[in-house]
Residue frames relative to the residue before (quaternion, step in Angstrom):
aa qw qx qy qz dx dy dz
X 1.0000 0.0000 0.0000 0.0000 0.00 0.00 0.00
X 0.5978 -0.5962 0.4444 0.2995 3.42 -1.19 0.83
X 0.5475 -0.5939 0.4571 0.3722 3.70 -1.07 0.50
X 0.2095 -0.7315 0.6412 0.0989 3.40 -1.36 0.67
X 0.6229 -0.5327 0.4105 0.3998 3.63 -1.20 0.55
X 0.3337 -0.7316 0.5716 0.1636 3.61 -1.18 0.88
X 0.6388 -0.5132 0.4025 0.4081 3.53 -1.28 0.32
X 0.2338 -0.7389 0.6141 0.1494 3.60 -1.01 1.00
X 0.4150 -0.7145 0.5219 0.2119 3.44 -1.16 0.83
X 0.6252 -0.5785 0.3577 0.3828 3.54 -1.11 0.34
X 0.5474 -0.6234 0.4424 0.3404 3.67 -1.03 0.55
X 0.5062 -0.6886 0.4205 0.3047 3.45 -1.03 0.38
X 0.2696 -0.7702 0.5620 0.1351 3.70 -1.03 0.52
X 0.6132 -0.5255 0.3845 0.4472 3.66 -1.04 0.33
X 0.7555 0.3282 -0.2795 0.4933 3.50 -0.94 0.91
X 0.4493 0.7198 -0.4414 0.2917 3.60 1.20 -0.07
X 0.3811 -0.7293 0.5263 0.2144 3.59 -0.98 0.73
X 0.0828 -0.8172 0.5696 -0.0309 3.43 -0.78 1.20
X 0.2405 -0.7598 0.5918 0.1214 3.57 -0.84 1.01
X 0.1965 -0.7365 0.6450 0.0543 3.48 -1.05 0.97
X 0.0257 0.8113 -0.5792 0.0750 3.49 -0.61 1.15
X 0.3001 -0.7511 0.5635 0.1681 3.72 -1.26 0.37
X 0.0295 -0.8584 0.5110 0.0324 3.60 0.16 1.24
X 0.7358 0.4179 -0.1882 0.4985 3.55 1.31 -0.24
X 0.8538 -0.0485 0.0741 0.5130 3.56 -0.29 -1.26
X 0.6716 -0.5315 0.3656 0.3644 3.53 -1.35 0.33
X 0.2725 -0.7917 0.5298 0.1351 3.53 -0.76 0.86
X 0.4649 -0.6515 0.5505 0.2373 3.71 -1.03 1.03
X 0.4966 -0.6875 0.4524 0.2757 3.58 -0.61 1.17
X 0.7055 0.4807 -0.3073 0.4204 3.62 0.78 -0.90
X 0.6432 0.4933 -0.3484 0.4707 3.48 1.10 -0.62
X 0.6670 0.4745 -0.3494 0.4560 3.57 0.84 -0.72
X 0.5729 0.5590 -0.3857 0.4589 3.63 0.97 -0.47
X 0.6483 0.5500 -0.3003 0.4325 3.51 0.92 -1.04
X 0.7250 0.4604 -0.2577 0.4428 3.43 0.98 -1.15
X 0.5756 0.5465 -0.3690 0.4836 3.70 1.18 -0.67
X 0.5767 0.5625 -0.3641 0.4674 3.71 0.99 -0.72
X 0.7148 0.4651 -0.3087 0.4213 3.68 0.65 -1.02
X 0.6380 0.5148 -0.3328 0.4660 3.52 1.07 -0.82
X 0.6147 0.5070 -0.3481 0.4940 3.67 0.95 -0.79
X 0.6524 0.4757 -0.3577 0.4691 3.80 0.91 -0.57
X 0.6112 0.5087 -0.3618 0.4866 3.66 1.21 -0.08
X 0.4797 -0.6589 0.4485 0.3668 3.55 1.23 -0.11
X 0.4348 0.6386 -0.4724 0.4242 3.51 1.27 0.97
X 0.2607 -0.7373 0.5831 0.2202 3.61 -1.14 0.39
X 0.1567 -0.8205 0.5486 0.0370 3.52 -0.21 1.37
X 0.0178 -0.7738 0.6327 0.0255 3.40 -1.21 0.80
X 0.3709 -0.7649 0.4911 0.1902 3.63 -0.94 0.61
X 0.4631 -0.6341 0.5006 0.3644 3.56 -1.12 0.60
X 0.6772 -0.4968 0.3693 0.3977 3.78 -1.19 0.66
X 0.7924 0.3281 -0.1848 0.4800 3.81 0.89 -0.69
X 0.3935 0.7861 -0.4550 0.1420 3.54 1.16 0.16
X 0.7221 0.3948 -0.2487 0.5108 3.49 1.18 -0.24
X 0.3640 0.7564 -0.4541 0.2986 3.66 1.31 0.24
X 0.0886 -0.7415 0.6598 0.0833 3.45 -1.26 0.45
X 0.5010 -0.6914 0.4298 0.2936 3.60 -0.76 1.05
X 0.5297 -0.6735 0.3843 0.3438 3.52 -0.84 0.82
X 0.7839 0.3218 -0.1734 0.5019 3.55 0.95 -0.81
X 0.7611 0.3112 -0.1370 0.5524 3.57 1.12 -0.73
X 0.2011 -0.8490 0.4694 0.1358 3.51 0.21 1.23
X 0.6030 0.5366 -0.3658 0.4634 3.64 1.13 -0.36
X 0.6576 0.4729 -0.3604 0.4626 3.78 1.18 0.37
X 0.3849 -0.6906 0.5447 0.2796 3.59 -0.97 0.76
X 0.8418 -0.2165 0.0507 0.4918 3.53 0.45 1.15
X 0.7024 -0.4130 0.2493 0.5234 3.71 -0.87 -0.29
X 0.6513 -0.5019 0.4036 0.4013 3.41 -1.40 0.30
X 0.6681 0.5076 -0.3010 0.4532 3.56 0.92 -0.96
X 0.6091 0.5260 -0.3593 0.4725 3.75 0.98 -0.67
X 0.6794 0.5346 -0.2886 0.4116 3.53 0.76 -1.15
X 0.6584 0.5270 -0.2784 0.4596 3.44 1.14 -1.04
X 0.6486 0.5389 -0.3162 0.4346 3.52 0.95 -1.07
X 0.6825 0.5296 -0.3066 0.3995 3.59 0.82 -1.10
X 0.6173 0.5166 -0.3064 0.5082 3.62 1.15 -0.66
X 0.6987 0.4921 -0.2674 0.4451 3.46 0.77 -1.10
X 0.7198 0.4331 -0.2808 0.4642 3.67 0.90 -0.88
X 0.5924 0.5722 -0.3295 0.4616 3.56 1.22 -0.54
X 0.6774 0.4966 -0.2351 0.4891 3.49 1.04 -0.93
X 0.7297 0.4470 -0.1808 0.4848 3.52 1.07 -0.76
X 0.5570 0.5585 -0.4098 0.4581 3.52 1.32 -0.02
X 0.4298 -0.7553 0.4361 0.2338 3.61 -0.52 1.21
X 0.6481 0.5354 -0.3348 0.4257 3.54 1.20 -0.38
X 0.6400 0.5183 -0.3075 0.4766 3.56 1.30 -0.15
X 0.2822 -0.8016 0.5216 0.0758 3.42 -0.88 1.27
X 0.7896 0.0249 -0.0190 0.6128 3.57 1.10 -0.45
X 0.2587 -0.7069 0.6479 0.1163 3.49 -1.48 0.64
X 0.0488 -0.7718 0.6335 -0.0257 3.53 -0.66 1.16
X 0.3770 -0.7030 0.5545 0.2369 3.69 -0.91 0.97
X 0.5466 -0.6419 0.4759 0.2504 3.47 -1.23 0.70
X 0.7271 -0.2143 0.1808 0.6267 3.56 1.02 -0.82
X 0.4560 -0.6634 0.5058 0.3101 3.47 -1.43 0.03
X 0.0270 0.8298 -0.5543 0.0593 3.69 -0.48 -0.84
X 0.5333 -0.5704 0.4150 0.4668 3.37 -0.34 -1.40
X 0.5372 0.6917 -0.4003 0.2697 3.59 -1.00 0.50
X 0.5416 0.6712 -0.3826 0.3312 3.58 1.35 -0.48
X 0.6413 0.5188 -0.3472 0.4460 3.53 1.06 -0.88
X 0.6396 0.5704 -0.3251 0.3999 3.67 1.13 -0.64
X 0.7497 0.3877 -0.1630 0.5109 3.57 1.31 -0.58
X 0.5168 0.7194 -0.3749 0.2736 3.62 1.08 -0.58
X 0.7460 0.3586 -0.2613 0.4966 3.51 1.01 -0.69
X 0.5665 0.5424 -0.4258 0.4512 3.63 1.18 0.29
X 0.5005 0.5815 -0.4724 0.4338 3.74 1.20 -0.07
X 0.4449 -0.6440 0.5944 0.1843 3.30 -1.46 0.76
X 0.1529 -0.8423 0.5113 0.0756 3.63 0.47 1.39
X 0.5884 0.5799 -0.4064 0.3903 3.72 1.02 -0.51
X 0.6684 0.5070 -0.2896 0.4608 3.49 1.07 -0.98
X 0.6474 0.5155 -0.3371 0.4490 3.41 1.08 -0.90
X 0.6503 0.5339 -0.3422 0.4183 3.56 0.86 -0.74
X 0.6465 0.5664 -0.2724 0.4326 3.46 1.26 -0.87
X 0.6412 0.5398 -0.3215 0.4405 3.45 1.36 -0.72
X 0.5129 -0.6771 0.3960 0.3487 3.64 1.18 -0.22
X 0.6506 -0.5040 0.3894 0.4136 3.64 -1.20 0.21
X 0.0420 0.7238 -0.6877 0.0374 3.44 -1.48 0.92
X 0.5687 -0.5801 0.4254 0.3989 3.57 -1.11 -0.02
X 0.0679 -0.7952 0.6023 -0.0164 3.47 -0.96 0.98
X 0.1327 -0.8151 0.5612 -0.0550 3.56 -0.60 1.26
X 0.4418 0.6707 -0.5575 0.2102 3.58 -1.03 0.77
X 0.0388 -0.7362 0.6534 0.1720 3.69 -1.32 -0.23
X 0.6392 0.5386 -0.4030 0.3727 3.35 -1.49 -0.51
X 0.8264 -0.1005 0.1284 0.5390 3.71 -0.72 -1.03
X 0.5227 0.6111 -0.4131 0.4274 3.50 1.27 -0.15
X 0.4445 0.6713 -0.4774 0.3520 3.77 1.26 -0.15
X 0.5653 0.5715 -0.4134 0.4277 3.79 1.02 -0.40
X 0.7030 0.5121 -0.2313 0.4359 3.38 1.08 -1.03
X 0.6497 0.5375 -0.3084 0.4403 3.40 1.19 -0.79
X 0.5577 0.6025 -0.3112 0.4786 3.41 1.41 -0.72
X 0.7070 0.4906 -0.2671 0.4338 3.47 0.83 -1.20
X 0.5872 0.5916 -0.3141 0.4545 3.57 1.09 -0.96
X 0.7058 0.4754 -0.2605 0.4560 3.55 0.90 -1.15
X 0.7610 0.4278 -0.2013 0.4442 3.53 0.85 -0.97
X 0.7253 0.4105 -0.2000 0.5152 3.58 0.96 -0.89
X 0.8071 0.2692 -0.1028 0.5154 3.63 0.94 -0.84
X 0.3326 -0.7702 0.4840 0.2488 3.63 1.26 -0.17
X 0.4767 0.7186 -0.3700 0.3456 3.49 1.30 0.65
X 0.3620 -0.6960 0.5674 0.2501 3.67 -0.96 0.88
X 0.1594 -0.7926 0.5886 -0.0032 3.41 -1.12 1.08
X 0.3198 -0.7456 0.5328 0.2407 3.64 -1.21 0.00
X 0.3507 -0.6827 0.6282 0.1278 3.32 -1.05 1.41
X 0.3909 0.7180 -0.5005 0.2849 3.62 -0.25 1.16
X 0.7739 -0.4300 0.2570 0.3874 3.46 -1.43 0.15
X 0.3162 -0.7805 0.5129 0.1666 3.51 -1.00 0.98
X 0.6947 -0.5634 0.2459 0.3735 3.55 -1.11 0.78
X 0.7426 0.3212 -0.2155 0.5468 3.73 1.12 -0.40
X 0.5202 0.6656 -0.4148 0.3382 3.60 1.10 0.17
X 0.6524 -0.5819 0.3425 0.3442 3.49 -1.07 0.84
X 0.6787 0.4549 -0.3630 0.4479 3.64 0.79 -0.81
X 0.5724 0.5726 -0.3795 0.4477 3.75 1.05 -0.68
X 0.7442 0.4689 -0.2093 0.4271 3.50 0.76 -1.22
X 0.8298 0.3170 -0.0975 0.4488 3.51 0.76 -1.04
X 0.7374 0.4257 -0.2130 0.4791 3.63 1.00 -0.70
X 0.4358 -0.7136 0.5053 0.2134 3.57 -0.61 1.21
X 0.7398 0.4179 -0.2762 0.4493 3.78 0.64 -1.05
X 0.5466 0.5514 -0.4054 0.4825 3.69 1.28 -0.27
X 0.6360 0.5500 -0.2898 0.4572 3.56 0.92 -1.03
X 0.6788 0.5311 -0.2580 0.4366 3.53 0.88 -1.20
X 0.6281 0.5557 -0.2954 0.4576 3.47 1.03 -1.07
X 0.6979 0.4697 -0.2737 0.4664 3.59 0.75 -1.05
X 0.6719 0.5074 -0.2913 0.4542 3.48 0.79 -1.06
X 0.6329 0.5157 -0.3151 0.4839 3.71 0.86 -0.85
X 0.6812 0.4975 -0.2946 0.4491 3.55 0.78 -0.99
X 0.7149 0.4745 -0.2772 0.4322 3.62 0.93 -0.90
X 0.7774 0.3081 -0.1536 0.5265 3.64 1.09 -0.83
X 0.8228 0.1222 -0.0415 0.5536 3.69 0.86 -0.66
X 0.0090 -0.8671 0.4959 0.0465 3.62 0.80 0.95
X 0.6029 0.5627 -0.3956 0.4042 3.61 0.98 -0.41
X 0.6187 0.5613 -0.3253 0.4430 3.58 1.27 -0.25
X 0.7678 0.2342 -0.1911 0.5649 3.57 1.25 0.00
X 0.0825 0.8165 -0.5284 0.2177 3.35 0.73 1.43
X 0.7449 0.2952 -0.1667 0.5746 3.65 1.06 -0.42
X 0.1052 -0.8599 0.4975 -0.0436 3.59 -0.57 1.34
X 0.4772 0.6793 -0.4542 0.3234 3.52 -0.79 0.75
X 0.2631 -0.7496 0.5615 0.2316 3.61 -1.14 0.32
X 0.6948 -0.4845 0.3503 0.3996 3.66 -1.24 0.37
X 0.6851 0.4832 -0.3176 0.4430 3.53 1.08 -0.76
X 0.4184 0.7083 -0.4967 0.2767 3.60 1.03 -0.10
X 0.1433 -0.7949 0.5889 0.0283 3.58 -1.21 0.69
X 0.4496 -0.6689 0.5190 0.2847 3.64 -1.37 0.14
X 0.2233 -0.7790 0.5753 0.1111 3.38 -1.00 1.05
X 0.7351 -0.0533 0.0357 0.6749 3.41 1.51 -0.79
X 0.4680 -0.7279 0.4390 0.2417 3.63 -0.72 1.18
X 0.5184 0.6229 -0.5372 0.2339 3.42 -1.51 0.29
X 0.2966 -0.7096 0.5970 0.2283 3.38 -1.54 -0.18
X 0.0436 0.8046 -0.5890 0.0612 3.59 -0.80 0.77
X 0.2844 -0.7388 0.5997 0.1172 3.37 -1.45 0.80
X 0.1846 0.7929 -0.5565 0.1662 3.63 -0.92 0.88
X 0.5060 -0.5818 0.5152 0.3741 3.43 -1.38 -0.40
X 0.4992 -0.7048 0.4423 0.2416 3.45 -0.97 1.15
X 0.1385 0.7468 -0.6451 0.0834 3.61 -1.03 0.70
X 0.5039 0.7005 -0.4597 0.2099 3.53 -1.31 0.02
X 0.0408 0.7698 -0.6349 0.0508 3.56 -1.30 -0.62
X 0.7871 -0.1356 0.2185 0.5606 3.49 -1.14 -0.96
X 0.3862 -0.7401 0.5004 0.2296 3.59 -0.60 1.02
X 0.6021 0.5620 -0.3419 0.4525 3.61 1.19 -0.63
X 0.6805 0.4682 -0.3008 0.4767 3.59 1.07 -0.73
X 0.6161 0.5122 -0.3893 0.4546 3.55 0.91 -0.65
X 0.6842 0.4386 -0.3213 0.4861 3.76 0.94 -0.63
X 0.5854 0.5624 -0.3735 0.4489 3.58 1.14 -0.47
X 0.6700 0.5381 -0.2842 0.4251 3.62 1.14 -0.78
X 0.5086 0.6446 -0.4424 0.3607 3.65 1.17 -0.28
X 0.8502 0.1857 -0.2163 0.4426 3.43 -1.13 1.03
X 0.5125 0.6128 -0.4206 0.4300 3.51 1.32 0.32
X 0.6711 -0.4775 0.3740 0.4263 3.58 -1.19 0.22
X 0.8441 0.0846 -0.0951 0.5209 3.61 -0.96 0.88
X 0.1923 0.7546 -0.5783 0.2432 3.73 0.97 0.63
X 0.4689 -0.6007 0.5583 0.3280 3.55 -1.15 0.36
X 0.4608 -0.7430 0.4083 0.2625 3.56 -0.68 0.81
X 0.7514 -0.2706 0.1249 0.5888 3.44 1.22 -0.30
X 0.6016 -0.5758 0.4702 0.2922 3.55 -1.58 0.14
X 0.2592 0.7674 -0.5472 0.2108 3.79 1.19 0.29
X 0.8569 0.1580 -0.1240 0.4748 3.46 -0.89 1.12
X 0.6117 0.5589 -0.3509 0.4362 3.38 1.35 0.19
X 0.4266 -0.5726 0.6502 0.2594 3.38 -1.78 0.31
X 0.0980 -0.8444 0.5203 0.0813 3.61 -0.15 1.04
X 0.1907 -0.7494 0.6324 0.0468 3.59 -0.80 1.21
X 0.1894 0.8044 -0.5546 0.0973 3.69 -0.63 1.07
X 0.0585 0.7266 -0.6788 0.0884 3.56 -1.10 0.67
X 0.0138 0.7905 -0.6090 -0.0636 3.53 -1.49 0.05
X 0.3123 -0.7310 0.5834 0.1667 3.48 -1.21 -0.03
X 0.8898 0.1410 -0.1143 0.4186 3.56 -1.10 0.97
X 0.4942 0.6309 -0.4202 0.4257 3.41 1.29 0.41
X 0.3001 -0.7548 0.5438 0.2111 3.60 -0.57 0.97
X 0.7088 -0.5234 0.2457 0.4041 3.52 -1.19 0.59
X 0.6447 0.5239 -0.3537 0.4298 3.59 0.91 -0.58
X 0.6901 0.4670 -0.3089 0.4586 3.47 1.07 -0.70
X 0.5833 0.5196 -0.3676 0.5046 3.65 1.12 -0.55
X 0.5930 0.5220 -0.3818 0.4797 3.71 1.00 -0.63
X 0.7004 0.4626 -0.3151 0.4429 3.55 0.69 -1.00
X 0.6118 0.5685 -0.3489 0.4251 3.64 1.02 -0.77
X 0.7287 0.4758 -0.2201 0.4407 3.44 0.86 -1.21
X 0.5956 0.5747 -0.3200 0.4610 3.43 1.21 -0.81
X 0.6181 0.5490 -0.3221 0.4613 3.58 0.97 -1.01
X 0.6808 0.4879 -0.3150 0.4463 3.56 0.83 -1.05
X 0.6607 0.5172 -0.3072 0.4490 3.59 0.99 -0.82
X 0.6622 0.4960 -0.2794 0.4872 3.71 0.87 -1.08
X 0.7192 0.4905 -0.2970 0.3924 3.48 0.81 -0.74
X 0.4457 -0.7018 0.4006 0.3851 3.45 1.48 -0.29
X 0.3963 0.7596 -0.4473 0.2567 3.68 1.26 0.13
X 0.7119 0.4375 -0.2509 0.4886 3.50 1.29 -0.55
X 0.3420 0.7376 -0.4978 0.3020 3.53 1.32 0.06
X 0.8628 0.1848 -0.0846 0.4628 3.62 -0.84 0.80
X 0.4425 0.6851 -0.4871 0.3123 3.61 1.21 0.14
X 0.4781 -0.7272 0.4307 0.2390 3.58 -0.83 1.06
X 0.8124 -0.1011 0.1409 0.5567 3.49 0.77 -0.88
X 0.2082 -0.7781 0.5736 0.1487 3.69 -1.09 0.34
X 0.0228 -0.7431 0.6650 0.0711 3.58 -1.03 0.74
X 0.2729 -0.7574 0.5872 0.0840 3.53 -1.02 1.20
X 0.2396 -0.7631 0.5909 0.1055 3.44 -1.24 0.88
X 0.7933 -0.3215 0.1771 0.4857 3.55 -0.84 -0.53
X 0.1928 -0.7445 0.6246 0.1359 3.71 -1.14 0.42
X 0.0315 0.8188 -0.5718 0.0413 3.77 0.65 0.98
X 0.8740 0.1312 -0.1183 0.4527 3.34 -1.05 0.99
X 0.5380 0.6245 -0.3890 0.4114 3.61 1.33 0.25
X 0.7314 -0.3651 0.2693 0.5092 3.75 1.03 0.23
X 0.6778 -0.4363 0.3863 0.4485 3.60 -1.33 0.14
X 0.4374 -0.7306 0.4597 0.2520 3.64 -0.61 1.06
X 0.7494 0.3729 -0.2722 0.4746 3.69 0.41 -1.09
X 0.7275 0.4371 -0.2950 0.4390 3.68 0.69 -0.75
X 0.8417 0.2113 -0.0986 0.4870 3.64 0.92 -0.64
X 0.7349 0.4288 -0.2682 0.4519 3.63 0.50 -1.06
X 0.6835 0.4821 -0.2968 0.4607 3.47 0.75 -0.91
X 0.6491 0.4875 -0.3433 0.4723 3.65 0.93 -0.49
X 0.6232 0.5422 -0.3147 0.4676 3.48 1.16 -0.66
X 0.6411 0.5668 -0.2629 0.4456 3.43 0.99 -1.09
X 0.7102 0.4542 -0.2453 0.4786 3.46 1.10 -0.95
X 0.6193 0.5574 -0.2950 0.4677 3.53 1.17 -0.67
X 0.7382 0.4255 -0.2097 0.4796 3.59 0.99 -0.87
X 0.7733 0.3354 -0.1364 0.5206 3.67 1.15 -0.90
X 0.5728 0.6285 -0.3902 0.3531 3.61 1.07 -0.49
X 0.7075 0.5102 -0.2938 0.3908 3.46 1.02 -0.66
X 0.4396 0.6992 -0.4075 0.3897 3.57 1.53 0.01
X 0.3273 -0.7572 0.5008 0.2620 3.52 1.08 -0.53
X 0.5937 0.5805 -0.3663 0.4199 3.62 0.93 0.60
X 0.5794 -0.5732 0.3960 0.4230 3.74 -0.89 0.41
X 0.0128 0.7733 -0.6339 -0.0051 3.54 -1.09 0.83
X 0.1708 -0.7687 0.6155 0.0326 3.45 -0.96 1.15
X 0.1859 -0.8149 0.5386 0.1066 3.53 -0.86 0.91
X 0.8462 0.2085 -0.1358 0.4712 3.44 -1.32 0.32
X 0.1149 0.8648 -0.4644 0.1526 3.57 0.97 1.10
X 0.4964 -0.7197 0.3326 0.3534 3.47 1.38 -0.58
X 0.5662 0.5433 -0.3900 0.4817 3.41 1.02 0.96
X 0.6487 0.5101 -0.3725 0.4247 3.55 -1.24 0.49
X 0.8200 -0.2752 0.2216 0.4504 3.60 -1.33 -0.70
X 0.4802 0.6711 -0.4537 0.3364 3.63 0.69 0.84
X 0.6706 -0.4799 0.3611 0.4354 3.57 -1.49 0.36
X 0.7711 0.1327 -0.1476 0.6050 3.79 0.83 -0.53
X 0.1038 -0.7991 0.5838 -0.0996 3.46 -0.38 1.59
X 0.2282 -0.7953 0.5521 0.1033 3.66 -0.26 1.28
X 0.4172 -0.6615 0.5255 0.3350 3.65 -1.05 0.47
X 0.0818 -0.8003 0.5937 0.0209 3.57 -0.78 1.02
X 0.3334 -0.7590 0.5234 0.1971 3.52 -0.67 1.18
X 0.2244 -0.7618 0.5980 0.1083 3.49 -1.11 0.89
X 0.7969 0.3084 -0.2652 0.4466 3.54 -0.98 0.96
X 0.6414 0.5180 -0.3491 0.4453 3.49 1.21 0.48
X 0.5726 -0.5927 0.4191 0.3810 3.60 -1.03 0.49
X 0.1519 0.7926 -0.5820 0.1001 3.67 -1.12 0.66
X 0.3806 -0.7363 0.5242 0.1954 3.36 -1.37 0.09
X 0.1441 -0.7979 0.5796 0.0817 3.62 -0.62 0.83
X 0.0821 -0.8203 0.5591 -0.0881 3.50 -0.52 1.33
X 0.2182 -0.8097 0.5235 0.1510 3.67 -0.54 0.93
X 0.4953 0.5937 -0.4550 0.4417 3.59 1.29 0.03
X 0.7772 0.3282 -0.1592 0.5128 3.62 0.97 -0.83
X 0.3203 -0.7590 0.5016 0.2640 3.54 1.37 -0.29
X 0.5857 0.5990 -0.3683 0.4031 3.49 0.85 0.74
X 0.2639 -0.6679 0.6628 0.2119 3.55 -1.46 0.22
X 0.0135 -0.7982 0.6012 -0.0351 3.52 -0.69 1.26
X 0.4059 -0.7240 0.5305 0.1722 3.45 -0.85 1.36
X 0.4701 -0.6495 0.5415 0.2529 3.58 -1.20 0.77
X 0.7703 0.1122 -0.0387 0.6266 3.63 1.24 -0.78
X 0.5631 -0.5539 0.4187 0.4481 3.67 -1.07 0.16
X 0.6556 -0.5201 0.3832 0.3908 3.65 -1.18 0.54
X 0.8079 0.1703 -0.0953 0.5561 3.57 0.85 -0.79
X 0.5088 -0.6456 0.4382 0.3636 3.59 -1.03 0.47
């Protein structure tokens, strides 16, 4: 069945309480404090999960144990005083904890704003499939784009407080890989995480009727080839309406290698493909709503939302 719009949470107001959690990799304390200060400057009240600065005793690439990371997310979400949950950073680890979360309790707590990208793709998919909730693929509280890039901050802030002001998304540098215009429901994130989700419990069956937003970091061309080929062979891309491509930091020379590969693997789908739209692991990382109806247009090289990302 084609994708349908997901429930949009309410926008934030001045004084809203925002929980910052670390579902994936360990968080440098100084970067976290800098991010919390930015949130305070927006008239938000940030609070942190008890384990946000943990580092796993054996696996230093994890922000504490799987159970602790799951509890921090769950407790923040189920706290009625919390209006939004923003991830501190990506890295790796969300797949290890996603099935430890009490999704029934999360569902009972009702819709809230959820923000993250990179490894957080696994949680975006879980929020979509298990809660039916629209989420925000955007800068995280301790991520470099959030801390250092003004346009990234502005995009997230506008989406959180005045979502009707950011209905058309894209950068001037955007280009066209395959022409056309398509309407669908936004979904996506790190393409390697989408491929890794295949065959797991509660995995989304496919992208039919969707506008797929994908990017990645540190995947050499042959690995990107393998990831995209897996999505193609599995049928997961059957019926996708259109594709928007973000950044491919550390994936090889873009023009000479990555772009050629993306055209080879995605061009045969016969759907519009916009490249370098301006999201993901890039200096300016626009906030992209997931789970909302939108139009992808290669003439304007933009993604235009039918409705604001938040109510």
